[in-house]
C-alpha distance (Angstrom), angle and dihedral (degrees) to the residues before:
residue distance angle dihedral
M1 . . .
I2 3.89 . .
L3 3.83 120.3 .
D4 3.66 132.4 -163.7
A5 3.77 126.9 -129.6
D6 3.90 89.1 -82.2
H7 3.90 90.0 53.2
R8 3.88 92.4 -109.6
T9 3.72 117.9 145.2
I10 3.92 110.0 -108.3
A11 3.77 98.4 164.8
Q12 3.86 138.2 18.7
A13 3.62 131.2 -177.3
R14 3.81 138.1 175.6
G15 3.74 127.8 -161.0
I16 3.75 134.1 -175.3
F17 3.69 114.8 -154.7
I18 3.71 129.0 -168.4
L19 3.73 131.4 -167.5
L20 3.87 117.6 -132.6
D21 3.77 127.1 -167.0
R22 3.73 99.4 -134.0
S23 3.84 93.0 -157.0
T24 3.89 91.0 60.3
N25 3.77 100.9 21.2
R26 3.84 87.9 -132.7
L27 3.78 131.8 128.7
V28 3.81 116.9 -102.2
S29 3.75 130.7 -169.8
P30 3.74 114.5 -99.2
T31 3.84 92.8 -146.7
D32 3.83 90.8 52.1
S33 3.90 94.2 44.1
L34 3.76 96.6 40.1
P35 3.71 109.2 31.0
G36 3.77 114.3 -173.2
Y37 3.90 92.8 19.6
P38 3.63 107.3 133.6
T39 3.87 116.9 -112.1
A40 3.80 134.3 178.3
D41 3.72 127.4 -154.0
E42 3.76 96.5 -160.4
T43 3.79 126.8 151.6
V44 3.65 116.8 -146.2
F45 3.76 99.6 175.4
A46 3.82 124.2 61.1
D47 3.83 92.2 -146.3
D48 3.64 137.3 34.3
F49 3.75 121.0 -100.0
Q50 3.80 113.0 -101.8
V51 3.77 120.8 -126.8
L52 3.74 109.1 -92.4
P53 3.88 112.7 -126.6
A54 3.69 127.9 -113.4
V55 3.75 118.3 -116.1
S56 3.75 108.2 -96.1
F57 3.78 103.8 -175.3
P58 3.92 110.0 15.2
D59 3.86 112.2 -143.0
R60 3.85 88.3 -165.8
S61 3.81 141.1 0.5
T62 3.77 137.0 -162.8
R63 3.82 124.9 -161.6
I64 3.72 111.7 -139.1
H65 3.87 127.8 -171.6
V66 3.69 116.3 -148.3
L67 3.77 111.9 -121.6
R68 3.87 131.0 -167.0
D69 3.71 90.0 -105.3
D70 3.88 90.1 61.6
L71 3.89 89.0 61.3
D72 3.84 129.0 100.4
L73 3.94 122.8 -150.8
N74 3.68 89.9 -78.1
R75 3.77 92.7 57.3
H76 3.87 92.8 -112.5
V77 3.70 123.4 120.9
N78 3.81 106.3 -85.2
N79 3.85 113.9 -110.8
T80 3.69 94.8 -118.0
R81 3.69 94.5 57.1
Y82 3.76 92.4 59.1
L83 3.79 86.5 67.6
T84 3.65 91.6 48.6
F85 3.78 90.1 52.3
A86 3.78 90.0 48.9
L87 3.80 91.7 53.1
E88 3.71 94.9 53.9
S89 3.65 93.3 79.5
V90 3.78 96.0 51.5
P91 3.91 108.7 109.7
E92 3.78 117.3 -101.2
A93 3.87 88.6 -123.3
I94 3.80 89.8 64.8
I95 3.87 93.9 40.3
G96 3.81 91.6 51.7
S97 3.97 96.6 45.9
H98 3.81 106.3 27.7
V99 3.79 141.9 52.8
P100 3.84 129.0 -147.8
D101 3.77 108.4 -97.5
L102 3.89 99.3 174.7
I103 3.79 128.8 11.9
D104 3.90 123.2 -172.9
I105 3.80 115.8 -175.1
S106 3.93 133.2 -177.9
F107 3.80 119.9 -170.2
L108 3.71 110.6 -150.6
K109 3.84 108.4 169.1
S110 3.77 135.6 3.3
A111 3.82 122.4 -108.3
G112 3.80 123.7 -154.8
Y113 3.77 144.4 -162.5
G114 3.85 113.6 -50.3
D115 3.93 94.2 15.8
T116 3.80 114.8 138.8
I117 3.83 112.6 -137.8
Q118 3.77 128.5 -168.7
S119 3.87 111.9 -148.5
L120 3.70 105.1 -150.3
V121 3.89 123.7 -170.3
Q122 3.64 134.9 -175.0
Q123 3.93 123.7 -173.3
H124 3.73 125.4 -136.9
Q125 3.80 137.7 159.4
D126 3.70 116.4 -114.4
H127 3.93 124.1 -136.3
G128 3.91 88.1 -91.0
G129 3.68 94.3 51.5
Q130 3.63 95.1 -105.5
T131 3.81 122.0 143.9
Q132 3.80 107.7 -103.1
F133 3.84 131.1 -174.8
I134 3.79 128.6 -162.5
H135 3.78 109.5 -152.8
Q136 3.64 129.1 -168.4
L137 3.87 128.6 -173.8
V138 3.75 112.6 -153.2
G139 3.80 133.9 173.6
E140 3.76 123.5 -108.2
P141 3.04 126.3 -117.1
N142 3.75 91.0 -0.1
P143 3.89 104.5 52.0
L144 3.82 96.4 -135.1
D145 3.88 110.5 165.4
Y146 3.82 103.4 -128.6
C147 3.74 103.5 167.8
R148 3.78 144.7 -11.9
V149 3.82 125.4 -153.6
S150 3.82 138.4 -176.3
T151 3.75 119.9 -159.5
H152 3.74 128.3 -177.4
W153 3.90 118.4 -161.4
K154 3.72 134.2 -154.6
R155 3.69 127.0 -162.3
M156 3.72 115.6 -102.8
S157 3.72 114.8 -111.2
């Protein structure tokens, strides 16, 4: 949770991390593998996240080729790059006149060097009248579902 100077919440995030034994590619218990390592089982959000929808009828799509610069130390696409890939399909008229107000992202599979990803986007209006986009990053030609994103945009003042 990130607070401003008046202690108001301005950003929240939740992550679930797993520990993988690279020699066996099996999950291992963090408490067994890292005894004494401090852990916290703290809930920041009152409710569980809802599953982000798939794009049913894309308004736009952009083909993206994964480069070495997109990779993290594990040679997977860095999680920040998925958001960059998703935003590639937002219409220029929105990028030039709006700013993101809310971003919700679900990482589903890892992409790697040389993969081709289709960044699909479908525009909606949310309940408050804001412009909303549903994004889905899928593999090409194999339709692996890498990532889903929901973005809400407000007009720049």
